[in-house]
C-alpha positions as CSV (number, residue, x, y, z in Angstrom):
1,M,0.0,0.0,0.0
2,L,1.2,3.5,-0.8
3,V,2.2,5.8,1.9
4,C,0.0,8.9,2.0
5,G,1.5,11.7,0.0
6,Q,3.9,9.4,-2.0
7,A,4.4,10.4,-5.6
8,F,3.6,8.1,-8.4
9,A,6.5,7.3,-10.7
10,D,6.9,6.5,-14.3
11,V,7.5,2.9,-15.5
12,R,8.6,2.2,-19.1
13,I,6.9,-0.8,-20.7
14,G,7.7,-2.4,-24.0
15,T,6.4,-5.1,-26.3
16,W,8.4,-6.6,-29.1
17,N,8.0,-9.5,-31.6
18,L,11.7,-10.5,-31.8
19,E,11.2,-12.9,-34.8
20,H,12.3,-16.4,-33.9
21,L,14.3,-15.3,-30.9
22,S,16.9,-18.0,-30.2
23,V,20.7,-18.3,-29.9
24,R,21.8,-18.8,-33.5
25,P,24.3,-17.3,-35.9
26,G,23.4,-13.8,-37.1
27,K,21.0,-13.0,-34.2
28,D,22.4,-9.7,-32.9
29,F,21.7,-9.8,-29.1
30,A,23.9,-6.8,-28.5
31,S,21.8,-4.6,-30.8
32,I,18.5,-6.0,-29.4
33,A,19.7,-5.2,-25.8
34,K,20.8,-1.7,-26.9
35,V,17.1,-1.0,-27.9
36,A,15.5,-3.0,-25.1
37,Q,17.5,-1.1,-22.4
38,N,15.2,1.9,-23.1
39,V,12.4,0.2,-21.0
40,D,12.1,-1.3,-17.6
41,F,9.9,-4.2,-18.7
42,L,9.6,-6.0,-22.0
43,A,7.1,-8.5,-23.3
44,V,8.6,-10.8,-26.0
45,Q,6.8,-12.7,-28.7
46,E,8.2,-15.3,-31.1
47,L,10.5,-16.7,-28.4
48,M,11.7,-20.1,-29.7
49,N,13.4,-21.4,-26.6
50,E,14.5,-20.4,-23.1
51,D,18.1,-20.1,-24.2
52,G,17.1,-17.1,-26.4
53,L,15.5,-15.3,-23.4
54,T,18.5,-16.1,-21.2
55,A,20.8,-14.7,-23.9
56,L,18.7,-11.5,-24.0
57,Q,18.8,-11.2,-20.2
58,K,22.6,-11.5,-20.2
59,A,23.0,-9.0,-23.0
60,L,20.8,-6.5,-21.1
61,E,22.9,-6.9,-18.0
62,Q,26.1,-6.3,-20.0
63,A,24.6,-3.3,-21.8
64,T,23.3,-1.6,-18.6
65,G,25.5,-2.9,-15.8
66,S,22.3,-3.7,-13.9
67,K,20.6,-7.0,-12.9
68,W,17.7,-8.2,-15.0
69,S,15.3,-11.1,-14.5
70,A,13.3,-13.1,-17.0
71,M,10.5,-15.7,-17.2
72,A,9.0,-17.7,-20.1
73,S,5.8,-19.6,-20.9
74,H,5.8,-23.2,-22.1
75,A,5.8,-23.7,-25.8
76,T,2.4,-23.3,-27.5
77,G,1.1,-24.3,-30.9
78,R,-1.1,-26.9,-32.6
79,S,1.6,-28.2,-35.0
80,S,5.2,-29.1,-34.8
81,Y,6.0,-25.4,-35.0
82,K,5.7,-23.8,-31.5
83,E,6.5,-20.6,-29.9
84,M,7.0,-19.3,-26.3
85,Y,6.3,-15.9,-24.7
86,G,8.8,-14.1,-22.5
87,F,9.0,-11.3,-20.0
88,V,12.3,-9.6,-19.1
89,W,12.6,-6.8,-16.6
90,R,15.1,-4.5,-14.8
91,D,15.4,-5.7,-11.1
92,D,15.8,-2.2,-9.7
93,A,12.5,-1.0,-11.3
94,V,10.1,-4.0,-11.5
95,A,9.6,-7.2,-9.6
96,Y,7.5,-10.3,-10.3
97,E,4.7,-10.6,-7.9
98,D,2.5,-13.6,-8.8
99,G,0.1,-15.2,-11.2
100,A,2.2,-16.3,-14.1
101,V,-0.2,-18.4,-16.2
102,T,-1.0,-19.4,-19.7
103,Y,-4.7,-18.8,-20.6
104,L,-7.0,-21.7,-19.9
105,D,-8.4,-21.8,-23.4
106,K,-11.3,-24.2,-23.0
107,G,-12.7,-23.6,-26.4
108,D,-9.3,-24.0,-28.1
109,H,-9.7,-20.7,-29.9
110,F,-6.0,-19.7,-29.9
111,E,-3.2,-21.3,-31.8
112,R,-0.8,-19.8,-29.2
113,E,-2.7,-19.2,-25.9
114,P,-1.8,-15.8,-24.3
115,Y,0.5,-15.6,-21.3
116,S,0.2,-13.2,-18.3
117,A,1.6,-12.4,-14.9
118,R,1.4,-9.7,-12.2
119,F,4.3,-7.4,-11.5
120,R,5.1,-4.5,-9.2
121,N,6.5,-1.1,-10.2
122,L,9.2,-0.7,-7.5
123,K,9.4,3.0,-8.0
124,D,6.0,3.6,-6.4
125,N,4.8,0.1,-5.3
126,T,1.9,-0.1,-7.7
127,A,1.0,-3.4,-9.3
128,F,0.2,-4.1,-12.9
129,V,-0.7,-7.1,-15.0
130,A,1.1,-7.8,-18.2
131,A,-0.5,-10.1,-20.8
132,T,1.0,-10.9,-24.1
133,V,-0.2,-12.7,-27.3
134,H,0.9,-13.5,-30.8
135,I,-2.2,-13.8,-33.0
136,H,-1.9,-16.6,-35.6
137,Y,-1.5,-15.0,-39.0
138,G,-2.9,-18.0,-41.0
139,K,-3.7,-17.9,-44.6
140,T,-6.6,-15.4,-44.7
141,V,-7.8,-12.4,-42.7
142,A,-10.5,-14.6,-41.3
143,D,-7.8,-16.8,-39.7
144,R,-6.6,-13.8,-37.7
145,T,-9.9,-12.2,-36.9
146,K,-11.4,-15.3,-35.3
147,E,-8.7,-15.1,-32.6
148,I,-9.2,-11.3,-32.3
149,A,-12.9,-11.8,-31.8
150,V,-12.4,-13.8,-28.6
151,L,-10.0,-11.4,-27.0
152,G,-12.9,-9.8,-25.1
153,D,-13.5,-13.1,-23.4
154,Y,-9.8,-13.3,-22.6
155,W,-9.9,-9.8,-21.1
156,D,-12.8,-10.8,-18.8
157,W,-10.8,-13.8,-17.8
158,L,-7.8,-11.6,-16.9
159,K,-10.0,-9.4,-14.7
160,S,-11.3,-12.4,-12.8
161,V,-7.9,-14.0,-12.4
162,Y,-6.2,-10.8,-11.1
163,D,-9.0,-9.7,-8.8
164,G,-10.2,-6.8,-11.0
165,N,-6.8,-5.1,-11.2
166,T,-7.3,-2.0,-13.3
167,N,-3.7,-1.8,-14.4
168,I,-4.1,-4.6,-17.0
169,M,-2.1,-4.3,-20.3
170,L,-2.6,-6.7,-23.2
171,M,0.3,-6.3,-25.5
172,G,1.8,-8.1,-28.4
173,D,1.7,-8.8,-32.2
174,F,-2.0,-8.9,-33.1
175,N,-1.5,-9.3,-36.9
176,T,-4.5,-7.0,-37.2
177,P,-4.7,-3.2,-37.4
178,P,-6.7,-1.4,-34.6
179,T,-9.2,-0.2,-37.2
180,S,-10.5,-3.7,-37.9
181,T,-14.2,-4.4,-37.0
182,A,-13.0,-7.6,-35.4
183,W,-12.0,-5.7,-32.3
184,A,-15.6,-5.0,-31.3
185,G,-15.7,-7.6,-28.5
186,L,-12.5,-6.3,-26.8
187,R,-13.3,-2.6,-27.4
188,T,-16.3,-2.8,-25.0
189,S,-13.7,-3.2,-22.2
190,A,-10.3,-2.0,-23.6
191,R,-8.8,0.3,-26.1
192,P,-5.5,0.4,-28.1
193,L,-2.9,3.0,-27.3
194,M,-1.5,3.0,-30.8
195,L,-4.0,4.3,-33.3
196,Q,-1.8,5.5,-36.2
197,G,1.5,4.6,-37.8
198,A,3.1,1.2,-38.6
199,S,5.3,-1.2,-36.8
200,T,6.5,-3.8,-39.3
201,L,9.6,-3.1,-41.3
202,S,9.4,-2.6,-45.0
203,T,12.2,-3.8,-47.2
204,T,12.9,-0.1,-48.0
205,D,14.9,1.9,-45.5
206,G,13.0,4.3,-43.4
207,Q,9.6,2.8,-44.4
208,F,7.2,0.7,-42.3
209,S,4.1,-1.2,-43.2
210,N,1.4,-2.5,-40.9
211,L,0.3,-1.4,-37.4
212,Y,0.1,-5.0,-36.1
213,D,1.8,-4.4,-32.7
214,N,-0.1,-2.7,-29.9
215,I,-0.8,-2.3,-26.2
216,F,-4.4,-2.3,-24.9
217,V,-5.5,-0.9,-21.6
218,A,-8.9,-0.8,-19.9
219,N,-11.4,1.9,-21.0
220,E,-11.6,3.1,-17.4
221,S,-7.9,2.5,-16.7
222,T,-6.1,4.6,-14.1
223,I,-2.9,4.2,-16.1
224,K,-1.7,7.7,-17.1
225,V,0.0,7.6,-20.5
226,K,2.8,10.0,-20.9
227,T,4.2,8.9,-24.3
228,V,3.7,5.8,-26.5
229,Q,5.6,5.2,-29.7
230,V,6.7,2.8,-32.4
231,F,10.4,2.8,-31.7
232,D,12.3,3.2,-35.0
233,Y,15.1,0.9,-34.0
234,P,16.9,0.7,-37.4
235,S,17.5,4.5,-37.2
236,Y,18.4,4.3,-33.6
237,L,21.0,1.6,-34.4
238,K,22.1,3.3,-37.7
239,M,21.1,0.0,-39.4
240,S,19.4,-0.6,-42.7
241,N,16.0,-2.2,-42.7
242,A,17.4,-5.2,-44.5
243,K,20.1,-5.6,-41.8
244,G,17.5,-5.2,-39.1
245,R,15.2,-7.8,-40.6
246,S,18.0,-10.3,-40.8
247,S,19.7,-9.8,-37.5
248,V,17.2,-8.2,-35.1
249,S,13.5,-8.4,-36.1
250,D,11.0,-7.6,-38.9
251,H,9.0,-5.8,-36.2
252,A,9.7,-2.5,-34.3
253,P,8.8,-2.5,-30.6
254,I,6.1,-0.4,-29.0
255,F,7.4,1.6,-26.0
256,L,5.1,3.1,-23.4
257,D,6.0,5.6,-20.7
258,A,3.3,5.7,-18.1
259,V,2.3,6.2,-14.5
260,M,0.4,3.3,-13.0
261,G,-1.4,4.9,-10.1
262,G,-3.5,8.0,-9.3
263,K,-7.2,8.7,-9.5
264,A,-9.1,7.8,-12.6
265,S,-10.6,10.9,-14.3
266,G,-13.0,9.3,-16.8
267,K,-11.4,7.5,-19.7
268,A,-7.7,8.0,-20.0
269,T,-6.5,9.7,-23.1
270,P,-4.8,7.6,-25.8
271,F,-1.8,9.1,-27.4
272,A,-0.9,7.7,-30.8
273,S,2.4,8.0,-32.5
274,T,2.8,8.7,-36.2
275,A,4.6,6.1,-38.3
276,P,8.4,6.0,-37.7
277,A,10.4,8.2,-40.1
278,S,14.1,9.0,-39.8
279,K,13.8,9.2,-36.0
280,P,11.3,7.7,-33.5
281,Q,8.2,9.9,-33.4
282,V,6.1,10.4,-30.3
283,A,2.8,12.1,-29.7
284,S,2.4,12.8,-26.1
285,A,0.3,14.7,-23.5
286,D,2.2,17.9,-24.2
287,S,2.3,17.6,-28.0
288,S,2.5,21.0,-29.5
289,T,0.5,19.9,-32.6
290,A,-2.7,19.1,-30.7
291,A,-5.4,21.7,-30.5
292,T,-6.1,22.8,-26.9
293,G,-9.4,24.4,-27.6
294,P,-12.8,23.0,-28.7
295,V,-13.2,20.7,-31.7
296,R,-16.3,19.5,-33.4
297,G,-17.0,15.9,-34.2
298,N,-19.2,14.2,-36.8
299,R,-20.9,11.1,-35.2
300,N,-21.7,9.7,-38.6
301,S,-18.1,9.6,-39.9
302,Q,-16.4,9.4,-36.4
303,T,-14.2,12.3,-37.5
304,Y,-13.5,15.5,-35.7
305,H,-12.7,19.0,-37.1
306,R,-10.7,21.9,-35.6
307,P,-12.2,25.4,-36.0
308,D,-9.7,26.1,-38.9
309,C,-10.8,23.0,-40.8
310,P,-13.0,23.7,-43.9
311,S,-15.9,21.5,-42.8
312,Y,-16.1,22.8,-39.2
313,N,-19.3,24.7,-39.8
314,T,-20.9,22.4,-42.3
315,I,-21.6,19.3,-40.1
316,A,-25.3,18.6,-39.9
317,A,-26.8,19.5,-36.5
318,K,-28.0,15.9,-36.0
319,N,-24.4,14.5,-36.4
320,R,-22.6,17.3,-34.5
321,V,-20.7,16.4,-31.3
322,E,-18.9,19.1,-29.4
323,F,-15.6,18.2,-27.7
324,D,-13.5,20.4,-25.3
325,S,-10.3,19.4,-27.0
326,E,-8.6,17.0,-29.6
327,A,-7.7,14.8,-26.6
328,A,-11.3,14.4,-25.7
329,A,-12.2,13.5,-29.3
330,L,-9.4,10.9,-29.5
331,A,-10.6,9.4,-26.2
332,A,-14.0,8.9,-27.8
333,H,-12.3,7.1,-30.7
334,Y,-12.8,9.9,-33.2
335,H,-10.0,10.6,-35.8
336,I,-9.1,13.9,-37.4
337,A,-10.9,14.6,-40.7
338,G,-8.9,14.2,-43.9
339,N,-9.3,17.8,-45.0
340,C,-7.9,19.2,-41.7
341,R,-4.4,18.0,-42.4
């Protein structure tokens, strides 16, 4: 329990599909650790064996001079091809608390059942639940969306297993953009923090493709998001996309800087980064590009318009929704109108 008057402290959370993470020739653990050291806690997808996670842990200790811990799920998959999930964290910032478990998927909906555990932010003694999943890509969109469709049930299961903890984060590689209608079941309870941009590496330097990686938090979460971004690791490492894809991963990580405690004030505001360009881009609470004054939404198109936008005064009264700010419009899942840009 927190001492009265104690300040809440930031914790840096990451999720990263590390593409067949294992100890093998060409896998650049030093470069992976150089990127991963930017967070206190990292969820890993596409872990092929525990040796890969141990190698990452040791690389992080070497890069930072600090102690790190790690834990892995058992191997999951319906065929001979199987993957594991992993968590790795900085010991002076985060501690494992309890509840490490693979989802009890009674309906056998998932190719690779999600993995979760409860941790503690040692900076302010607040607890959080990290859950991670790698949605099966399959051969068609339907193969992916049938797993996305049952994530709402999984979210309810997480709440029951972890006693209604409001600091639940579901993170990973969803192989589905946040705009898909398949998210309807989960969106009644949770929302994605990344709404724009892309997280998979193109074959062309500086370009990214799909927004498949994300972090979901509860709609009424008390988590206070400071920044969230797709981290442009090839630029950070001064590495070509081709080199990154061959030695690190074909995915960029999602990094979140947040405060886990504090009073909830309605729905927390989502801050979406733009697609990575030459440097990692972040949209945050103090973004200078966001309008601080009222904006006007169109409930029919789910878009919003600033006062300087050409359609601000032409929205039909029956479709008009007034918001105090862009942040309020984003929190209601509206996006900026195309002719405002």
